[in-house]
C-alpha positions in Angstrom: 131.3 9.5 -24.9 133.0 11.8 -27.3 131.6 15.3 -27.6 132.7 18.2 -29.7 131.9 20.5 -32.6 134.8 19.9 -34.9 133.5 19.5 -38.4 134.9 17.8 -41.5 136.8 19.2 -44.5 137.9 17.2 -47.6 141.0 17.9 -49.6 142.4 15.7 -52.4 140.4 12.7 -51.1 141.5 13.0 -47.5 139.0 13.9 -44.8 140.4 16.0 -41.9 138.6 16.4 -38.5 139.4 17.2 -34.9 138.3 15.2 -31.8 137.4 16.0 -28.3 140.3 13.9 -26.9 142.8 16.2 -28.6 143.6 14.5 -31.9 143.6 15.7 -35.5 142.7 12.8 -37.7 143.1 12.3 -41.5 140.9 9.7 -43.1 141.7 8.3 -46.6 138.4 8.2 -48.5 139.9 5.6 -50.9 140.8 3.1 -48.2 138.1 4.3 -45.9 140.5 4.2 -43.0 142.7 6.5 -40.9 145.7 7.7 -42.8 147.3 9.4 -39.7 146.4 10.8 -36.3 148.2 13.6 -34.5 147.8 13.9 -30.7 147.9 17.3 -29.1 150.3 17.2 -26.1 149.0 17.6 -23.5 145.6 16.5 -24.7 143.3 19.4 -25.5 139.7 19.4 -26.8 139.3 20.5 -30.4 136.1 22.4 -31.2 137.4 24.0 -34.4 137.1 22.6 -37.9 140.5 22.0 -39.6 141.6 24.3 -42.4 143.7 23.1 -45.3 146.0 25.5 -47.2 148.8 24.3 -49.4 150.6 21.4 -47.8 149.4 22.2 -44.3 146.3 21.6 -42.2 145.6 24.1 -39.4 143.7 23.6 -36.2 143.0 25.6 -33.1 142.6 24.0 -29.7 140.6 24.8 -26.5 143.9 25.0 -24.7 144.7 28.1 -26.7 147.2 27.0 -29.4 147.2 26.9 -33.2 148.9 23.9 -34.9 150.1 23.6 -38.5 150.5 19.9 -39.5 151.7 18.4 -42.8 148.8 17.0 -44.8 150.8 13.9 -45.9 152.2 12.5 -42.6 150.5 14.7 -39.9 153.7 15.9 -38.4 153.8 19.3 -36.8 155.4 22.1 -38.8 154.8 24.8 -36.2 152.7 25.6 -33.1 151.7 29.1 -31.8 152.5 30.1 -29.2 155.7 28.1 -28.9 155.2 28.0 -25.2 152.2 28.9 -23.1 148.8 29.7 -24.7 146.4 32.3 -25.7 142.7 32.1 -24.7 140.7 29.0 -25.7 140.0 28.8 -29.4 136.4 27.8 -30.3 135.8 29.5 -33.6 137.5 28.0 -36.6 140.5 29.8 -38.0 140.4 31.5 -41.5 143.1 32.2 -44.0 143.6 35.1 -46.3 146.6 37.2 -47.5 149.1 34.4 -46.4 147.8 35.0 -42.9 145.8 32.8 -40.5 143.3 34.7 -38.4 142.1 33.3 -35.1 139.5 34.5 -32.6 140.2 33.7 -29.0 138.3 33.4 -25.7 140.5 36.2 -24.4 138.4 38.5 -26.6 141.1 39.3 -29.1 141.8 38.4 -32.7 145.3 37.1 -33.7 147.1 37.1 -37.0 149.9 34.6 -37.7 152.1 33.9 -40.7 150.8 30.7 -42.4 154.3 29.4 -43.3 156.1 29.7 -40.0 153.4 30.6 -37.5 155.1 33.9 -36.6 153.1 36.4 -34.7 151.9 39.4 -36.8 149.5 41.2 -34.5 146.7 40.9 -32.0 143.7 43.2 -31.8 142.6 45.1 -28.7 140.0 43.2 -26.6 136.7 43.2 -28.5 134.6 41.3 -26.0 134.9 39.1 -22.9 135.3 36.2 -25.2 135.2 35.5 -28.9 133.7 32.2 -30.0 132.7 33.0 -33.6 135.1 32.9 -36.5 136.2 36.2 -38.0 135.2 36.8 -41.6 137.7 38.3 -44.1 136.7 40.5 -47.1 139.5 42.5 -48.8 141.7 44.1 -46.2 139.1 44.0 -43.4 138.1 41.4 -40.8 134.6 41.4 -39.3 133.9 39.9 -35.9 130.6 39.4 -34.2 130.3 39.2 -30.4 128.0 37.6 -27.8 127.4 41.1 -26.4 125.9 42.4 -29.7 128.6 44.1 -31.6 130.1 43.7 -35.0 133.6 45.1 -35.3 135.6 46.0 -38.4 139.4 45.4 -37.9 142.3 46.0 -40.3 143.5 42.7 -41.7 147.0 44.1 -42.0 147.5 45.8 -38.6 144.7 44.5 -36.3 143.6 48.1 -35.5 139.9 48.8 -35.1 138.4 50.7 -38.0 135.9 53.5 -37.7 132.7 51.5 -38.4 131.1 49.2 -35.9 127.6 47.9 -35.4 125.8 47.6 -32.1 122.7 45.6 -31.3 120.7 45.2 -28.1 120.9 41.4 -28.5 124.1 39.3 -28.8 125.1 37.6 -32.0 125.1 33.9 -32.0 126.7 33.1 -35.5 129.7 34.0 -37.5 129.0 36.9 -39.8 128.6 36.1 -43.5 129.2 38.8 -46.1 127.6 39.1 -49.5 127.8 42.2 -51.6 128.8 44.5 -48.7 126.0 43.2 -46.5 126.6 41.2 -43.3 124.1 38.4 -42.5 124.3 37.2 -38.9 122.1 35.3 -36.4 121.2 36.7 -33.1 120.2 35.4 -29.6 117.0 37.4 -30.0 115.9 34.7 -32.5 116.2 36.9 -35.5 118.5 36.9 -38.5 119.9 40.3 -39.4 121.1 41.9 -42.6 123.4 44.8 -41.9 124.9 46.9 -44.7 128.5 47.7 -43.9 128.8 51.3 -42.9 125.2 51.5 -41.6 124.0 52.0 -38.0 120.7 50.3 -38.5 119.8 46.8 -39.9 118.6 46.6 -43.5 116.1 44.0 -42.3 115.6 41.4 -39.7 113.9 38.1 -40.1 111.3 37.2 -39.1 110.2 40.8 -39.3 107.9 40.8 -36.2 107.5 37.6 -34.1 110.9 36.0 -33.6 111.7 32.4 -34.6 111.2 29.7 -32.0 114.9 29.5 -31.3 118.3 30.9 -32.2 120.0 31.1 -35.6 123.1 29.5 -34.2 124.7 28.3 -37.4 126.0 30.8 -39.9 123.7 31.2 -42.9 124.9 30.8 -46.5 124.1 33.2 -49.3 124.1 32.4 -53.0 122.8 34.3 -56.0 120.8 36.7 -53.9 119.2 34.1 -51.6 119.9 33.4 -47.9 119.6 29.9 -46.6 119.5 29.8 -42.8 119.1 26.8 -40.5 117.6 27.4 -37.1 117.6 25.6 -33.8 113.8 25.7 -34.0 114.1 22.9 -36.6 113.4 24.9 -39.7 115.4 26.1 -42.7 114.4 29.5 -43.8 115.0 30.7 -47.4 115.0 34.4 -47.7 115.5 37.1 -50.4 118.9 38.6 -49.5 117.9 42.2 -50.4 114.3 42.4 -49.1 114.3 39.9 -46.2 111.1 38.3 -47.7 110.7 34.6 -47.0 110.7 32.6 -50.2 110.1 29.2 -48.6 110.8 27.1 -45.6 111.3 23.5 -44.6 110.5 21.8 -41.2 112.8 19.0 -40.1 110.8 16.6 -38.0 111.1 13.2 -36.5 108.7 10.3 -36.8 106.5 11.7 -34.0 106.3 15.1 -35.9 108.6 16.8 -33.4 110.8 19.5 -34.9 114.5 18.6 -34.8 117.1 21.4 -34.3 119.4 22.3 -37.1 122.8 23.1 -35.6 125.0 22.9 -38.7 125.1 25.4 -41.6 123.6 24.2 -44.8 125.9 23.4 -47.7 125.6 24.0 -51.4 126.9 21.4 -53.9 126.2 22.4 -57.5 122.5 23.0 -57.7 121.7 21.0 -54.5 121.1 22.5 -51.1 122.1 20.0 -48.3 120.7 20.2 -44.8 121.6 18.0 -41.9 119.6 18.1 -38.7 120.7 17.2 -35.2 119.3 13.6 -35.5 121.5 12.9 -38.6 118.7 13.3 -41.2 120.1 14.5 -44.5 117.8 16.5 -46.7 118.6 17.4 -50.3 116.8 20.1 -52.2 117.1 20.6 -56.0 117.4 24.4 -56.4 117.0 24.2 -60.2 113.3 23.4 -59.6 110.7 25.8 -58.3 110.1 25.1 -54.6 106.8 26.0 -53.0 106.2 27.9 -49.6 106.8 24.6 -47.7 109.4 22.8 -49.7 109.6 19.1 -50.3 113.1 17.7 -50.4 114.4 15.8 -53.4 115.8 13.1 -51.0 115.8 12.4 -47.3 118.5 10.1 -46.0 119.2 9.0 -42.4 122.7 8.2 -41.3 121.5 6.0 -38.5 119.5 5.8 -35.2 120.5 7.6 -32.0 122.8 9.9 -34.0 123.7 13.4 -32.7 125.1 15.9 -35.2 126.3 19.4 -34.0 129.3 19.8 -36.3 129.8 21.5 -39.6 129.9 19.1 -42.5 131.1 19.3 -46.1 130.1 17.9 -49.5 132.1 17.1 -52.6 131.6 15.2 -55.8 128.2 13.8 -54.7 129.4 12.7 -51.2 128.5 14.3 -47.9 130.9 13.9 -45.0 129.3 14.2 -41.5 130.9 13.7 -38.1 128.6 12.7 -35.3 129.0 13.3 -31.6 130.0 9.7 -31.0 133.1 10.2 -33.1 132.1 8.5 -36.4 132.4 10.0 -39.8 129.5 9.0 -42.0 129.8 9.4 -45.8 126.5 9.8 -47.6 126.2 9.1 -51.3 123.6 11.5 -52.6 122.9 9.6 -55.9 122.4 6.3 -54.1 120.5 7.9 -51.2 122.4 6.0 -48.6 125.4 5.9 -46.3 128.3 4.7 -48.5 130.7 4.0 -45.7 131.6 5.2 -42.2 134.7 5.1 -40.0 135.2 5.4 -36.3 137.7 8.0 -35.0 137.8 6.5 -31.5 141.1 5.1 -30.3 140.8 1.5 -29.2 141.9 1.0 -25.6 
């Protein structure tokens, strides 16, 4: 049974995704079939979501290597390190300033040249391990750690900057930055807003009693509103400045049991798209006024006995979802149904 967290990304009609058996797969959305498949050698689990930049697709592996593959044929342009490995890579890489930044289970951040994969720098150890992705804004990287720290690191040199934030509880999610405020989920079952440069949170949500589970997925922030999925089966919609709840939605099965939301929500035009662990897709029209307990515009199931823990993407009315059984499901929002699906499993 295939298991993994690698999510989907779409670029010029091609869907890219990693697999637990160590392959990067490109699926052509026009032909609805695999365009190419690249096998990591030796095989290594891929938890990271691919990243496309220019004519290359980048991926990090649990064996501790970063690959750059050509988007047309899936041939390797470079791999870092050329021999050996760094610590296991779980958080997806990010790109800025012609540099790819990677967090590693050895507790350090790495910066590589995007064109040739040349080493630029590595930070000092920030934690026992780093599983979240760094976030880049301007010339600074921000990294959250399981032991409750947020570090600011120079994007140019990798040196620690003066400001850092320390919390009693560890941080579960990748930090999201909006107007110099960091939004991040914690293992104490609160979502925090921390102004860069401050030693105390601007707010935490819920303010008093914690949520019923972790805010594992990174929230998204748009036009002053935070959208946060939670493992307690709820989507919380929060005023970004005050921390006041605007509305919430409970994702439940046919028996009324709440279903965890492991993936970050996605915005597509004026639509908010939420996918829960069971593969239920909820679509909210943000151009309308939503009440305290919002009702979705549409609710679409991608199938029975589906397990979704990966990030997903949406483009031009279609939502691309990878399930834990190694299928990509493509949901047509207008039609309210699965348009097509394709298996990523290699036939033996």
